[in-house]
N, C-alpha and C positions, 0 to 999 in steps of 0.2 A: 127219670134222669140217668143220663147214660152212666155205668159203672166206671170211674174214672181209674185207669190200667196204673200200675205201679212203676215209680218213677224210673229212670236208668241213672247210674251218678255218673257225671262228666268223667274221661276219658279222654287220653291223645287220641283215640278213633273218634269221640264224638263229631258228628258231622254240622256243620253250622252253616246255618243259611242268612244271609244280610239282605237288603233291599234299602236303597238310599244310600247313595254314596255322596253327599255332597260336601259344606265345608265339617261339620262334625262327623259324618257316618265314615268318610275314608278315612281319618286317624282310628275312631277307635273299631271299625273292621280292622284295622291293620296289625293294631294291640294284637287279637286272636290268630291272627295270621302270623307274626312275626313267634308264637308258641307252638305253629308247627299244623293247628287244627285244619282240618282238611275245608275248604269255605266256598259255599256256592253263592255266586251277588246276581244281583239284577238292578239298575237302574233305567230309569227314561232316559239317560244320555250316558250312552256306553262309553263314549269318550272320556268322563269324569272318573269310570271305574277302571281306567287305563295303569295307575300305579297299583293297583292290589291285583291287578291280571298280572300284570310285569314279576308281582312275586307267587304266580301259582296259582288265585286264587281261580275257579271255573266260573264261566259264565254261562247264567243259563234266560234262555229264551221270556220268561215269564214270571210274576208271584209264585205262582203253582207251581212251575218247576221248581224253584228255590224251595217252598215246602217241600214236596217230592222228591227231594233229594235229601233234607235234613232234621236232624233230632230235636234242633233250638235254632230257631228263626227271630232275628233283628231285625227289629225298621226303623230306621232316621229318615222322617220325611218330613215334607213342609207344614202341609194344612190339611185340616181336618179331611176333605175331599179330597185328598192324596193317601191319607189312611184308606178311608170309604174305597177307593178303586184298588188300595192293594191287598185289603182283606177278602171284600166279597166277588160275589160274582165266577163265572163258569173260570176265570183265569186267574181266582184271587186265589191269598195264601190260604184259607177254610178251605178251601176246593183241595188242595192238594195236601197239607196235614193230616197223618195218620194218627191212630190212637195212639196217645203219650206224647206225642209232641211237645214241647214248650212253644209259647209262643213271647216275643218280647216287645215291646211297641215302645222305644224310647224317646215316640214324636210327644211336642206338644200339644196335647190335643183337648178334646171335649171329656170333660167326665161318664158325659152318657154315652159316648161313643164307646169309651172304653169299658163300659158295663155290658153292651152290645156285642161286642166282640168274645166279650167272657161269656157270655151266654151263649151264642151261637158254638165258641169253640169248646162249651163241657157238653153240649150234644152232641159232639164227636169223639168226646173221649179223649181231647186235647187241652192240654193247660196254660191259660193268657195270663199273663202280666203286662199293668202299664208301669213303666217306667221311664217315665221324661225326665232328665238331666238340666245339672244346671253348673255353669262354670267356663260357658264359651269354646271360641277354639283353642283356647290357650288348655283347660281344661283339659278339651277331648286329647290334643296332641301328648301334654306329660302323664296321662291318666290319672287326674288327679280330679276329676268329676264329684257332683254330688249326687247319688242317685236315690230317685223316691218313687219306692215300687206300693202298689194296690194289685190285689189279687191274692192267689193261695199261695199259704207262706210256704209249704214243702216245694212247692214247686222253684221260688226263691232259694231256701236253703238247697238245692240241688244246682241250680244256677252259678250260685254263688263265684264259684273259681273263677266264672267267665266276668261275672260285674269285676272281680278285685282286679283285674287285667286292666278295666278300664275306667274304673273310679277310684276316690281313694273313702266316701263315705256312701256305704248305700244302707237307707233304712226301710223297713218294713213298714207302711202306715197302715196299711188295713187292707179290707175287701177288695174289688173290681171299682176301682176311679176316684180311692184315696190317692193315689196316685199323683194323678193331675189336679185333684183338690191342693193338696202340698204345694204341686209346682206351680199353678196360681197365687197360692200362699207367697212364695219364691217373688211372682212377675213383681206382683204388687211392689215388695220393697223394691227390685230393682227399677221403677217405675220413679218411686221418691227419690230414691237416692243418685237415679242420673239426671233429675231435674236441679236437684240440692249442688250437685256437683259442675254443672255447666254453669247454673248459675254464679255458683264461687269462681270460677274459671272469669268470666264473661265481667262481674266487679272486681277483681283484683287487678285486672287488665287496666279497665275505666279508670283505678284508685293509680293505675301507673306501679305496681307492684311487678317485681320481677317472678313471674309465676313459678318457675323451675324451686327461687328460694323460698316462698311462701309456701310450696307443697311438702317443703323438705318441714316445716313449721308443722303443719296440721295431718299430714298423713299420720305420723306417729302418735299422736292426741284421741280424742275422744270423734273424731271425723273420719277416723281411718276407716277403710272397706275395701272392700275388693276392685269397686269401680274407681275410687283415686288410686289405688297403687297400679294399675293395668292400662285403663282406659283414658285418665287424665291427660299420663304419656303422651299416648296417639293424637292426643287431640291438640297438644302444645308443636307436635309436629305438623298439625293440620291433615293427619294420616284417618281417613275414613273408611279404610279398607274394614268388609264384614268383617268380624269374630260372631256376629248374631245379625242377620239383617233387621233393619228399621219395617218390613212388611210381615216378617213374623214377628215382631213383638206387638205389632200392631193388631195382630190375627190375637195373640195368648191376652192381652187387656182387653180386647171383644171377650173372648171368653169368660174371663173374669167377672167382666159388667154385666154380662148376661145371667151368671152365676149367682150373682149378687144380685140382680132385680128378680130372683128368681126366689131366693130365703130373704126377700124384703130389704136387703142393705144400702145405703146411701154410703156411699164413698168416694166421696167430691175430690181430692188430692190424684186419684187414678182416674175418673173420668178427665179433668182437666188436663193430666200428661199427656193420655189418648186424643184429647184433641189438637195438642200440639204437636203429636208424631203423625195424626191425620195430614195437618198442614206442611210436614216435610215432606212427607211421599209422595204431596200435590206439589210442591217445588220440583220433584225430579229426585228426591230422594231417597226410595222405596230401597235399595238394591244398595244403600252406605250399611257401616254397622248402627250400633244403638247409639254410640256415643255423640252420632252428627245432629241429636239433637240440641246441639251449641248451633250449628249453621240457622236454624231455625230461630233460635232466642236470638241470633244476632241480626237475624232481619228484622223480627219486633222493636231492638232498639237501634236501628241504622248502625249498625258498630261495625 
């Protein structure tokens, strides 16, 4: 096994690389830029990166070029295939990362992929962390994300000052892949919570309640949760803009169900919600926010 180089502490001159500037990545990278770190970015759609370029981020022509210019590289992408494309191959992150570089994948992806990246990185003297996040667009904008980390603890300790600029809760979960497994636990809870919130709103409306008044009673009680606080108000306004895309949530639930099958677990609640979201996407709502589950439930009840 390749000897792992000593880790350099974070300083104002630490060169940051960022790949993926969608709903989440744009805000997360913006927090690092605001602290003055020299930052190099790459995204498949350059126009999405313009707000960061306007704040003096440098554009790179490829993921490899980002890694070549950086001490710490963050990725925030959509799907496992996007991660594979960004990390592997002649123009990938691993081809450009020098010894001692720290790679941090904040995408929600397959635990096995996180292990594969970590293994290949270690062979090059490169550190790798799988660090998926929870908190949606609100958490990304407000730097209050929960970040679940798998991989080398010393690498996490090194980049902790950067993580703290993006998140409020940063917990080391264990070896490579453990961060992704923890995110699956998170997504399973969200799936069950989301259907409960949407069915509650559907029931309350059918019963003739003023839903805003109803929420005043249930939000402070045992039903209280992030989804009620942040997404139920959007549902009431008919605002289904994405903080987190339906199609990405379908991907996450699919990963969790695959892992459950591998571990010989039955997760019938998750399987049900997964099917409802597939129906929602089939109805043309894949690029809406996850709270658009309300639309599929309304359709089932013809309301």
